[in-house]
C-alpha positions, -999 to 999 in steps of 0.1 A, spaced: -518 -420 -121 -555 -413 -122 -587 -432 -121 -597 -465 -104 -581 -498 -110 -582 -532 -95 -549 -551 -91 -550 -588 -83 -525 -601 -58 -511 -635 -69 -531 -661 -51 -567 -657 -40 -564 -623 -22 -577 -595 -43 -574 -558 -32 -592 -529 -50 -571 -498 -54 -585 -463 -59 -562 -436 -72 -564 -398 -68 -557 -375 -97 -526 -353 -92 -535 -319 -77 -520 -284 -77 -488 -272 -61 -476 -242 -42 -445 -229 -25 -434 -245 7 -412 -227 32 -383 -250 43 -379 -255 80 -348 -245 98 -324 -274 101 -298 -275 129 -262 -286 124 -264 -323 129 -237 -339 150 -224 -371 135 -198 -395 149 -170 -408 127 -183 -443 130 -218 -434 119 -204 -416 88 -184 -446 78 -209 -474 85 -243 -461 77 -256 -435 53 -285 -414 67 -314 -395 52 -319 -362 71 -354 -356 82 -351 -318 83 -371 -319 116 -355 -297 142 -341 -319 170 -349 -353 154 -317 -353 133 -298 -345 164 -314 -374 184 -307 -399 156 -272 -385 150 -279 -375 114 -313 -387 104 -331 -420 95 -312 -448 77 -309 -441 40 -321 -468 17 -337 -487 46 -372 -488 61 -381 -471 93 -411 -480 114 -431 -453 132 -456 -466 156 -479 -452 183 -515 -447 193 -541 -425 178 -533 -388 176 -496 -391 184 -486 -376 150 -474 -406 129 -488 -395 96 -477 -359 101 -442 -369 110 -440 -391 79 -454 -364 57 -428 -339 71 -400 -364 63 -413 -366 27 -419 -328 22 -385 -318 37 -368 -344 16 -383 -329 -16 -378 -292 -6 -346 -293 14 -326 -322 1 -338 -326 -35 -351 -361 -28 -385 -367 -44 -409 -390 -25 -439 -412 -28 -468 -412 -2 -490 -443 -4 -519 -442 20 -542 -471 28 -564 -451 51 -567 -414 41 -575 -402 6 -549 -380 -10 -573 -350 -9 -579 -355 29 -542 -358 34 -534 -326 15 -559 -307 36 -547 -322 69 -510 -314 64 -518 -279 52 -521 -270 90 -483 -275 91 -477 -250 63 -472 -278 37 -486 -275 2 -485 -311 -10 -506 -303 -40 -479 -280 -53 -452 -306 -48 -473 -332 -66 -478 -309 -96 -440 -302 -97 -434 -340 -98 -414 -338 -65 -440 -359 -46 -463 -386 -59 -494 -395 -39 -514 -427 -42 -545 -437 -22 -550 -475 -20 -585 -483 -9 -586 -516 10 -620 -529 19 -619 -558 44 -653 -571 32 -639 -575 -3 -608 -595 7 -609 -633 5 -580 -652 18 -572 -686 4 -539 -700 -7 -508 -679 -7 -507 -642 1 -487 -621 -25 -479 -584 -25 -467 -584 -61 -495 -561 -72 -485 -535 -45 -449 -537 -56 -458 -530 -92 -479 -500 -83 -454 -486 -58 -425 -493 -81 -442 -474 -109 -448 -444 -86 -411 -445 -75 -398 -446 -111 -422 -420 -124 -406 -392 -103 -372 -408 -94 -382 -411 -58 -357 -414 -30 -382 -415 -2 -413 -436 4 -441 -434 30 -466 -463 36 -495 -453 59 -506 -476 76 -497 -513 77 -528 -524 97 -551 -515 69 -530 -533 43 -529 -565 63 -564 -562 77 -576 -594 62 -546 -615 70 -547 -637 102 -519 -662 96 -489 -650 117 -464 -670 96 -477 -655 63 -478 -621 79 -442 -622 91 -431 -635 57 -449 -608 38 -436 -581 61 -400 -593 56 -407 -594 18 -421 -558 19 -391 -545 38 -367 -564 16 -383 -550 -15 -380 -514 -2 -343 -520 5 -338 -534 -30 -353 -501 -44 -327 -482 -23 -354 -458 -10 -355 -443 25 -389 -455 37 -412 -447 66 -439 -472 75 -465 -463 101 -482 -487 124 -507 -485 151 -498 -493 187 -508 -528 199 -518 -542 232 -487 -551 252 -465 -545 221 -453 -516 201 -475 -526 171 -508 -543 166 -492 -575 151 -462 -574 173 -439 -583 144 -432 -551 125 -406 -538 150 -385 -569 146 -381 -567 109 -375 -529 109 -340 -514 109 -351 -483 128 -382 -480 151 -396 -447 164 -423 -449 190 -446 -419 194 -466 -414 226 -495 -389 233 -494 -390 271 -519 -372 295 -506 -362 329 -528 -341 352 -551 -334 323 -523 -320 302 -512 -337 270 -476 -341 259 -463 -358 228 -431 -378 232 -408 -396 209 -384 -425 216 -359 -442 193 -366 -479 203 -339 -493 180 -316 -482 153 -295 -508 136 -259 -498 128 -261 -464 145 -259 -448 179 -289 -428 189 -305 -410 218 -322 -433 242 -343 -409 262 -379 -398 257 -380 -366 238 -410 -342 238 -420 -329 204 -443 -302 193 -468 -301 164 -482 -267 154 -485 -243 125 -447 -242 121 -443 -279 117 -428 -305 140 -399 -299 163 -383 -324 187 -365 -313 218 -334 -333 228 -336 -334 266 -300 -343 271 -282 -318 292 -257 -296 274 -231 -303 301 -207 -279 316 -184 -272 287 -199 -238 278 -176 -208 276 -176 -179 300 -178 -143 288 -162 -112 304 -187 -89 286 -210 -71 311 -246 -63 303 -263 -35 323 -292 -43 345 -310 -12 334 -310 2 369 -280 24 378 -281 17 416 -282 -21 410 -253 -18 386 -233 -2 415 -243 -31 438 -228 -56 414 -190 -55 414 -186 -53 376 -215 -29 369 -240 -55 356 -244 -91 347 -219 -112 328 -232 -122 293 -244 -157 292 -250 -161 329 -283 -169 346 -300 -144 369 -328 -151 394 -349 -124 410 -371 -136 439 -396 -118 460 -432 -118 473 -461 -103 454 -457 -66 447 -420 -63 452 -413 -53 415 -399 -84 399 -414 -77 365 -403 -41 367 -367 -52 371 -372 -76 343 -386 -48 321 -356 -26 329 -332 -54 319 -352 -60 287 -351 -23 278 -313 -22 285 -306 -52 262 -328 -37 234 -312 -3 238 -279 -20 229 -293 -32 196 -297 -68 207 -327 -91 207 -346 -102 238 -372 -130 241 -397 -126 269 -417 -157 281 -447 -145 301 -467 -170 321 -491 -147 341 -497 -115 321 -505 -107 285 -479 -87 266 -503 -57 262 -508 -57 300 -471 -58 307 -464 -30 282 -492 -8 297 -480 -14 333 -444 -6 325 -454 28 312 -463 38 348 -426 36 357 -414 54 326 -406 24 304 -422 23 270 -415 -12 256 -438 -8 225 -410 8 203 -388 -22 212 -415 -46 200 -421 -26 169 -384 -26 160 -383 -64 163 -358 -64 191 -383 -75 217 -406 -105 213 -432 -117 238 -444 -153 240 -473 -155 265 -491 -187 275 -508 -200 306 -488 -227 323 -518 -250 322 -519 -247 283 -491 -272 280 -472 -297 301 -436 -289 312 -420 -308 283 -442 -290 258 -433 -256 274 -397 -267 271 -401 -277 235 -419 -245 227 -392 -223 243 -364 -243 227 -379 -237 192 -386 -200 198 -350 -195 210 -336 -213 180 -357 -192 156 -354 -158 172 -317 -161 183 -320 -136 212 -291 -122 233 -313 -125 265 -343 -145 276 -367 -137 304 -389 -162 321 -415 -144 342 -423 -161 366 -410 -197 368 -432 -202 399 -462 -203 376 -450 -236 360 -470 -265 372 -456 -299 380 -436 -320 405 -407 -302 420 -382 -326 405 -398 -322 370 -398 -284 372 -362 -284 384 -352 -307 355 -369 -285 330 -352 -254 343 -319 -271 343 -323 -281 306 -334 -246 295 -305 -229 315 -280 -254 300 -293 -246 265 -290 -208 271 -255 -211 286 -244 -233 257 -255 -205 233 -242 -177 254 -276 -162 261 -282 -143 293 -312 -158 313 -333 -136 335 -358 -156 357 -383 -143 382 -398 -164 410 -427 -155 432 -421 -165 468 -448 -173 494 -453 -147 521 -435 -169 546 -404 -168 524 -382 -192 505 -390 -229 504 -369 -259 494 -379 -256 457 -366 -221 456 -333 -231 471 -330 -259 445 -336 -235 416 -313 -208 430 -284 -232 431 -285 -232 392 -282 -194 391 -250 -173 388 -267 -142 403 -294 -142 428 -312 -110 437 -337 -109 465 -365 -84 468 -380 -80 502 -408 -61 520 -394 -40 549 -421 -34 576 -416 -7 603 -437 20 619 -468 8 602 -453 10 567 -442 -15 541 -412 -5 520 -392 -23 493 -356 -35 498 -331 -52 475 -300 -71 481 -276 -95 462 -276 -129 478 -249 -141 455 -232 -132 422 -205 -155 410 -173 -140 398 -178 -104 412 -173 -86 445 -209 -75 450 -224 -53 477 -237 -69 509 -260 -40 517 -298 -40 518 -309 -11 498 -343 5 497 -357 11 462 -387 29 449 -409 25 418 -411 60 405 -424 76 373 -387 76 361 -382 39 368 -367 19 396 -346 41 419 -323 28 446 -321 48 478 -287 49 497 -287 26 526 -295 44 559 -285 28 591 -300 38 624 -296 26 659 -322 -1 652 -307 -11 619 -316 -2 583 -343 25 582 -368 29 554 -398 50 545 -410 77 569 -387 63 596 -357 70 574 -370 105 566 -376 113 603 -342 101 612 -326 120 584 -343 152 596 -332 145 632 -296 137 621 -296 169 600 -307 190 630 -280 173 651 -254 181 625 -267 217 624 -264 220 662 -229 206 661 -220 231 633 -234 260 653 -215 250 685 -183 246 666 -188 281 651 -195 296 685 -163 281 699 -144 293 669 -157 329 675 -148 327 713 -113 316 705 -111 344 679 -122 369 706 -96 357 730 -70 358 703 -79 394 694 -78 404 731 -44 388 736 -31 404 705 -44 438 717 -26 433 751 6 423 733 3 454 711 -1 476 742 28 460 760 49 463 729 40 501 726 48 506 762 81 489 759 90 509 728 81 541 747 104 532 776 131 523 752 127 557 735 129 575 769 160 555 779 177 563 746 170 600 750 183 600 786 214 583 774 219 608 746 214 636 772 240 622 795 264 618 767 259 654 756 263 666 792 296 647 795 308 661 762 301 697 774 317 692 807 348 679 791 349 709 768 345 733 797 374 717 816 396 721 786 386 757 783 393 763 820 427 747 816 436 770 788 426 800 807 447 791 837 476 786 814 480 749 821 481 720 797 450 707 781 435 677 799 
């Protein structure tokens, strides 16, 4: 279709149509599509056309109604046209469903340029006959209303476009321009019903955009009643921060999410974040991930964190929260797994430079693709937009661990921050991703907000400043760690050129000693030990001298006894010899006398 033409609507209302010549095409990269949960009833009762928009298919339990019209309404700048264009492009690229985009406000050339910011090349799809674009110029000054209002001319033109490419999807953008010259409410309602019925007869999945009205979802206040599905988009400003939200107002024949869902529009397209909690049905892993700090591993009963758990590190400024996070990141990447680091206060280059001072070089981890930094000031987005952004990055990068540093930088009401953190932690637990969060405490210590966040954590590590003898030293202890028999000690730790090093706990008479007090006490204790060793050695030598003296006395007594025994033995032998000789002499005397021998 090319050139200008004028189609007369039956009756006295004439509209002038202006067509745009088909343009060039190019490759379009499909968006990632999540697995869409569908209930058994929805599969049996209503066919659905998947949008291919991350999160939206989950919210609608499968997509928009197939073969039926869907109304997308909202104020200026909320993203109606971009969402409709995404539905059309994804249908052509992902699901092999050609589509027709009929615009009553933007020319085809303008539309092609505008959606290029999302990475879509509409011109390429037009050339490949996968999308047909038609710009219908409606000038209110040229419209004369008298008699009946008839859309037959529009149906002819739209029907021709649908048949020319075998379209399964249609977008009409926007209704207000089409019916700009019509003031009769009864005729308007009748023609709206006729338009929607015609689209159903064509069995096309249609999106119709409409502007938000005053006190109603749409300007005429009628479109939402004749639509089978209504999506309301809102571009809300809170505390000078803008957040886009989506709500499914109604969906005939299907269950759907009823909350408000933040959605993100950027160079990677549109992504919707379902804010429903993931519940408490996630699995629990027995796999242990190292903290990256040997001493801290020892303090935890199992030698690290359980995979898929949430870890909170709190402390005042300068206690080393980011340093512990960097050790954990380096440990995860050293195991060949991915880590996603959300930084809210420091740029990635600054974090990388600072960590080199403690012996950690994170740049090779970044270069290998295992570590990815996402840095943004908290004031750049609202809480919901930060959540949507993190949700999408987690889905795309598929990390084993996620770091949020620090969560105290997030701005908003305490309840809103708590709700956001609850949803992100539920998401990470559901996917088995280990969460490592840091939180900056005020100098006076923990407040109620910190206590609320900490209740969501499986492991809570506190970093404290220990002040004594005019010094400030760092201490670490584990407040809680579910599922493990952890240490209850306060350990001193130091930030050295070889990383974070834990010092063995040293207890003095006044409690735990740190810094120079610990060194002084260690020296005094060492001297005391030396004195005790020397005294013990002196006593041992004294006892040995006494032993030697006694042994000498015993030896002398033994020698004297042996000498006396020898003298007695010799005297006995002499007496025996004398007796023997005397006996012999008597015998001899007896013989001489002539008498008998004795």
